[in-house]
C-alpha positions in Angstrom: 33.8 -2.4 14.1 31.9 0.2 12.0 28.2 -0.9 11.7 26.8 2.1 9.9 27.5 4.3 6.9 27.2 8.1 6.5 24.6 9.4 4.0 25.0 12.5 1.9 22.2 14.2 3.8 24.0 14.1 7.1 22.2 11.1 8.5 23.6 7.6 8.9 22.3 4.1 8.0 23.1 0.6 9.3 25.4 -1.3 6.9 23.4 -4.4 7.3 19.6 -4.7 7.6 16.9 -7.4 7.3 15.1 -7.6 3.9 11.5 -8.8 4.6 10.4 -9.4 1.0 9.1 -12.9 1.4 8.2 -12.9 5.2 4.4 -13.1 5.6 2.7 -10.0 7.1 1.5 -11.9 10.2 5.0 -13.2 11.1 7.1 -10.1 10.3 6.8 -8.7 13.9 8.2 -11.9 15.4 11.1 -11.9 12.8 11.8 -8.3 13.7 11.9 -8.9 17.4 14.4 -11.7 16.8 16.5 -9.5 14.6 16.6 -6.7 17.1 17.8 -9.0 19.8 20.8 -9.9 17.5 21.6 -6.2 16.8 19.7 -5.4 13.6 18.2 -1.9 13.4 17.3 -1.6 9.7 14.2 -3.3 8.1 13.4 -3.0 4.4 9.9 -3.4 3.1 7.7 -2.2 0.2 4.0 -2.1 -0.7 4.5 -4.9 -3.2 5.8 -7.2 -0.5 2.4 -7.0 1.2 3.8 -6.7 4.7 4.1 -3.0 5.5 1.4 -3.3 8.2 3.4 -6.1 9.9 6.6 -4.1 9.8 4.8 -1.2 11.5 3.6 -3.5 14.2 7.1 -4.9 14.5 8.5 -1.4 15.1 6.2 -0.9 17.9 6.7 -4.3 19.4 10.5 -4.6 19.2 11.2 -2.8 22.4 13.3 0.0 21.0 12.6 3.8 20.8 11.3 4.7 17.3 14.5 6.7 16.5 16.6 3.6 16.9 14.7 1.6 14.3 15.5 2.4 10.6 12.5 1.6 8.3 12.7 1.7 4.5 9.8 1.4 2.2 9.3 2.2 -1.5 7.2 3.8 -4.2 5.8 1.1 -6.5 6.0 1.5 -10.3 2.3 2.0 -11.0 2.2 4.9 -8.5 4.7 7.1 -10.2 4.2 10.8 -10.9 4.2 13.8 -8.5 0.7 13.7 -7.1 0.3 10.0 -7.3 3.6 9.4 -5.5 2.4 11.7 -2.6 -0.9 9.7 -2.4 1.1 6.4 -2.5 3.2 7.6 0.4 0.1 8.6 2.4 -1.1 5.0 2.0 2.2 3.5 3.0 2.6 5.6 6.1 -1.0 4.8 7.1 -0.4 1.1 6.6 2.8 1.2 8.6 1.1 3.2 11.3 4.3 5.3 11.7 4.8 9.1 11.9 7.7 9.0 9.5 9.8 6.7 7.3 13.6 6.7 7.6 14.2 6.0 3.9 11.8 6.2 1.0 12.9 4.8 -2.3 11.6 4.9 -5.9 11.4 1.1 -6.4 12.3 1.1 -10.1 12.9 3.9 -12.7 10.4 2.5 -15.3 11.9 4.8 -17.9 9.2 3.9 -20.5 6.7 5.7 -18.4 8.9 8.8 -18.1 7.7 9.7 -14.6 10.7 9.1 -12.3 11.8 12.7 -12.3 8.3 13.9 -11.2 8.3 11.1 -8.6 11.7 12.2 -7.4 10.3 15.8 -6.9 7.6 14.3 -4.8 10.1 12.5 -2.6 12.0 15.8 -2.2 8.9 17.4 -1.0 8.2 14.6 1.5 11.7 15.0 2.9 11.4 18.7 3.1 8.1 18.3 5.1 9.9 15.9 7.5 7.6 12.9 6.7 10.7 11.1 5.3 14.1 11.4 6.9 16.1 10.3 3.8 15.2 9.7 0.2 16.7 7.5 -2.4 16.1 5.3 -5.4 16.3 1.6 -6.3 17.5 -0.1 -9.4 18.6 3.2 -11.0 21.3 3.1 -13.7 23.9 5.8 -14.2 21.7 7.8 -16.7 18.7 7.7 -14.4 20.8 8.9 -11.4 22.3 11.7 -13.4 19.0 12.9 -14.8 17.2 13.3 -11.5 20.3 15.1 -10.1 20.6 17.4 -13.1 16.9 18.3 -13.0 16.5 18.8 -9.3 19.9 19.4 -7.8 19.2 16.7 -5.2 21.2 13.5 -5.2 19.7 10.3 -3.7 21.1 9.2 -0.4 20.9 5.6 -1.4 20.7 3.5 -4.6 19.5 0.0 -3.8 20.5 -2.3 -6.6 21.0 -6.0 -7.4 24.6 -6.7 -6.4 26.3 -10.0 -5.6 29.5 -11.8 -6.7 28.1 -12.8 -10.1 26.6 -9.4 -10.9 28.7 -6.5 -9.6 27.5 -3.5 -11.6 30.8 -1.7 -11.4 29.7 1.3 -13.5 26.6 1.9 -11.3 28.6 1.6 -8.1 31.3 3.9 -9.4 28.7 6.5 -10.4 27.2 6.2 -6.9 30.7 6.8 -5.3 31.3 9.8 -7.6 27.9 11.3 -6.7 28.2 10.4 -3.0 25.3 8.0 -3.2 25.5 4.9 -1.0 25.0 1.6 -2.8 22.8 -0.9 -1.0 22.7 -4.4 -2.3 19.5 -6.4 -2.6 19.9 -10.2 -3.0 23.5 -9.8 -1.9 23.8 -13.6 -1.6 22.6 -14.1 -5.2 19.5 -15.8 -3.8 21.9 -18.4 -2.5 23.2 -19.5 -5.9 26.7 -18.3 -5.4 27.2 -19.7 -1.9 27.9 -23.2 -3.3 30.6 -21.9 -5.7 33.8 -23.9 -4.9 35.9 -20.6 -4.9 33.7 -19.1 -2.2 33.6 -22.3 -0.2 37.4 -22.6 -0.3 38.0 -18.9 0.7 35.4 -19.1 3.5 36.9 -22.3 4.9 40.4 -20.8 4.9 39.1 -17.8 6.9 36.9 -19.9 9.2 33.5 -18.4 8.3 30.5 -19.3 6.3 30.1 -18.6 2.6 27.3 -16.1 3.4 29.5 -14.2 5.9 32.3 -14.0 3.4 30.1 -12.6 0.7 28.4 -10.0 2.9 31.7 -8.8 4.5 33.3 -8.5 1.1 30.6 -5.9 0.4 30.3 -4.0 3.7 34.1 -3.8 4.0 34.0 -1.6 0.9 31.1 0.5 2.0 28.3 -1.3 0.2 25.3 -1.7 2.5 23.4 -5.0 2.4 19.9 -6.3 3.2 20.0 -10.1 3.1 16.7 -11.9 3.6 16.6 -14.4 6.5 13.7 -15.8 8.4 15.5 -18.1 10.8 17.3 -16.7 13.9 20.4 -18.7 13.0 20.8 -17.2 9.5 20.1 -13.7 10.9 22.8 -14.2 13.5 25.2 -15.6 10.9 24.6 -12.7 8.5 24.9 -10.0 11.2 28.2 -11.5 12.6 29.8 -11.0 9.2 30.5 -7.4 10.3 33.2 -8.7 12.6 35.3 -10.2 9.8 38.2 -8.5 8.0 39.1 -9.8 4.5 42.5 -9.3 3.0 43.1 -8.2 -0.6 43.7 -11.7 -1.8 40.3 -12.9 -0.6 38.5 -9.8 -2.0 40.2 -10.5 -5.4 38.6 -14.0 -5.5 35.1 -12.5 -5.2 35.8 -9.7 -7.6 36.9 -12.2 -10.3 33.5 -13.8 -10.1 31.6 -11.0 -11.9 29.7 -12.5 -14.9 28.1 -10.6 -17.8 25.2 -13.1 -17.6 25.0 -13.1 -13.8 21.9 -10.9 -13.3 19.0 -12.8 -11.6 16.5 -9.9 -11.4 14.8 -7.8 -14.1 16.6 -5.3 -16.3 15.9 -1.8 -14.8 15.9 -0.3 -18.3 12.8 -2.2 -19.4 11.1 -3.6 -16.2 7.7 -2.2 -15.5 5.6 -4.5 -13.4 5.2 -8.1 -12.2 2.1 -10.3 -11.9 2.4 -10.4 -8.1 1.7 -6.6 -8.0 
């Protein structure tokens, strides 16, 4: 079973990773060790999650060579701009205690500030210097993607967006496919809200899997990478084992029909700038 996806820069990325957004800094290393034992190799953090330092310790303590652990972190909204983005990366890499980051993302476009193109140019420089292996974006809509490509000639390797059965963002995913940008889903389980939907429960029962496994495999089977959050070893195992499933077209159609115009649970990327937690 394919457990990775090819990026447009010649590298590869695991199809499933562990999102560590709400895992406390002091307990992240333990969670990472458990995840590695189950087969995880990708860990997704960000400065605003306040656990980069713990992720860096987890990389060193997980027992794997550095090149077998895929670490993603991000550029926060208040640090956009060319020079500021470079400074922000310096801070992140120092906090992580690593020599390089596997994937560095612009966390949100923040179009009102008008700095995401300059930020993208900084990420290109970091990649060219070898301090970042791959570069990408998060929460970018079609217009944001097209603009950074038009102005720099460099397409992101990844666009990490909110994606789950109730919010499928077909146009953004289609734009990514056309531009050879891998879509990576955050909150792929809809923060758990969709897992109790009778349609999902019925389909999962028919196949003999959990609701979470059904939803995750629906995405990864079509090439969408996922970073579900999980703190217990049982949920980590359950999520990772979803890669062993194969869904038929009838089952996939059930989930595709759940798209909802009001299904978004996160902020609107066209207007979002900051949050009180930052």
